[in-house]
N, C-alpha and C positions, 0 to 999 in steps of 0.2 A: 399345196396347202401347208407344207412344213414351214413356209416362210411367214405364215399368219400367226398372230398371238393367240394364246388361249382365250376362250370365252369371248370371242370378238364378233361373231356373226349371229344375228337374230333370226335369219331365215335362209334356208337352202332350197332351191327349186331345181331339180335336175332329172334327166332321163337317161339312164345308163344304156349301154348296148344290150339288146335282147338276145341272149345266148350267142351263138356263132352265126346268126343270120347275116350280120354286116361285119365287114373287116375294118371299115373306116381307116383305110390307108395302111393296114397291117399293124396298127398299134395295139398291144395287149391291154386288157382291162383287168386291173388288180383290185378286185372288190374289197377284200378284207382290209388291206392297208388303207384304202380310201374310207371305209366305214369307221375305222379307228381314228383317222384324222378328223372326220366329221364330228365324232364325239368330243374331240379335244377343242375344236375351233368354235363349235356352236355354244352360244351363251346359255346360261340357266334360264329356262323359260322359252328357249328358242325352239325352232321347228325345222325338220327336214321333210320336204315333199318329194317322194321317191316314185317317179312314174315309170312303170315297167310292165312288160308282157312276157309270158313264157313262150319259148320256141316250141313248135310242133315238129316232131320227127318220129318216124316209125309208128305212126297212128296214135301218138300220145303226146301230152304236154310235158315239158321238162320238169316242172315244179321248182325251177330255179328261183323264182320270185319269192316263194314261201321259205326256201332255205335262207334267202337274204333277210327276210323278216326275222327269222329265228336268231340269226347272228346279231342283228341290230338289238334285239331284246337281250341277248346274252351280254352285250356290251353295257347295257344299262339304260338304253333308250326306252321310252314308253310308246306303245302303239296307240296314238291318240285317236285316229280315225282311219278307216279303210274306205276309199271311194272306188266304185266300179265305173270305169270310163267307157261309155258306149260310143265308139267311133264310127258307128253305122257301116261296119264292114260286112259284106255279104258272105254267104256260106259257100266258098269256092272248093271246099274239101268234100269228096264224095263219101268219106267214112266218118263224118262227125257233123255236129251242128256248129256252123260258123267258125270264127277265129277264136283263139284263146282270149280270155277277157283281159283287157288292160286294167291295171290297178294303179291307183295313186295312194301309196301308203304314207300316212302322215305320222312321223315320229317326233317326239318331243323330249327335251331334257327337263323333267318335272312337268308341272302344270303350265300350259302355254300362256305366255304373257298377253298375247293378242288373239282374239277370235271375234271377227266382225262378219257374221254370216250374211250370205247373199240371200235376199228375200225377193224372189221373182216368180214364185209359184202362186197363181191366182187362187183365192179362196172363194168357193162357190157361195158361202153364206156371209160374204163381206158386208159389214155394217150391222148385222143382226146381233142381238144379245143372247149369250149362251151361258148356262149355269154349269160349272165344273166342280167336282169333288175329288180331291186326291186321296191317296191312302198313305197314312203315316207308317213309320218303320215298325210299329207294334201291330200293324194290321188294321187299325181303326181308321174309319173314314174321317177326313178332316171337314171343317166347316165349309159349306158351299160358298163359292165365289162367282160373281157375275162378271163376264168379260164380253166386251164388244169385239167382234171378229174383224180383224184388219183386212185390208184389201189384198195383201200378199203375205205368204208365209215363207219360212226359210226352206231351202232345198233339202232333199233327202240325200241318200248316199249313192245314187246313180245319176251321173252327169253325162249329157249327150252333146257331142260335137261332130262337126264334119271332119272326116279323116284328112290329115295333112293339109288343112286349110290355113292359108296365110294370105296376107294382102300384098305381098311383095315377091312372090315367086320362089320362096325359100325351098319349097318341096321339089323344085326342079334341080336344086343344087345338092340338097341333103336328102337321102332316101327315106329317113324315118324321123321327121320333125315332130316335136310335141305341138299339139294344137295351140296356136297363139292365144286363143280365147281361154283355154284351160290355164295357161301360165298366168294370164292376167287375173283370172278368178281366184286362184290360190294365193297370189300376191296380195290381192285386196282383202282376202279373208284373214291371213296370218301375219300381216305386217302393217305398219303405219307409214304414212307419207314421210319421206326423208330417210327411212331406215335402209340398211344395206341388204341386198339380196345376192347370194353367191350361187353360181353354177360351176362346179368343178369339172364338168364335161359339157362345155358350152355349145359345141356343134356349130350350127348356123346362127347362133345368137338369139334364139327365141326368148329365153328367160331374160336376158339383158334388155332386149327391146321391150318386152312386156313391163319390166321394172321401170324403164324410162318413161313409158306412156302412162304408168300409174303414179309417177312422181316419187319414185324410190331411187336410191343409188344402186349401182350394180357392179359386180366383179365376176369375171368369167375366165376360165382357163381352157385352152384348146390346143392339142398337139398337132392336129392336122392343118397344115398351112392353107389349103384351099378353103376349108370351112372358116378358119380364122379371118382370112381376107374378105370373104363374103360377109361374115358377121360384122366386120368393121364398117363396111359400106351400109349395111342395114341400120346400124346404130347411128351413123351420120344422118341418114334420112329420118330415123325415128326421133332423134334429138331435135331436128328441125321441126317436126310435127309437134313434139312436146312443147317447144317454145311458142308455137302458134296457138296451141290450146291454152297455155297459161295466159296469153294476152286477151282471152275472151271466150274460150271454148267452154263446153259443158262435158260432164262425165256421163257414163252410161246410165246412171240412175237419175239424171236430171240435175244433180247438184253442181256447185261450182268446181272447176278443176283445181286440184291441189297446187 
């Protein structure tokens, strides 16, 4: 990232190593220098999506993800949103409920430039008219307003995905892949078509593939040769699929492909 100019990246989507669970070829993970470089390269209004999970050892969670959050805040990032990622992992530990929660911390440099929420939660009262009254800053009730309930509402802060789910066998090569659907959802939410998406710990290339499928440009760094070579093959296949979609495909929400 030291080769990148200041304020040049609108969106970062990455998943760092979770504690010491994985060695990833023996390469060390220098969190603080990476966080400082992210602050430098991310543009004003840009966003960092940081997908992480605490390691469990000696009957306790490490708390590492929360220390990382505090350091991002010390640097000057804002904690825009915290998402809890339900990867549908079972409770394999005898001394606790389930796995440690996966988080996707969304940091921003100032107010995010882009926020296009995904609206895929059905409304039970879709089509009906409802009257709402908000409360002003001084505590008084505002004038009533009538709203027709839409078919879908935007998501909350708990998102559910199948664990290590990908369409091309990436989970067989990399032991801890980010869910491909998660990468695509955050890219759609916090970037526009044609913008650059950076992953400084690219792994098997999930972020880059998701960016390509969503009509964004991508840049990824990876020190492990095995993962790099696999990611290059994934991207060749994904770019072929993207070209096919642009020639007449449809997006997930039924609209035209970017």
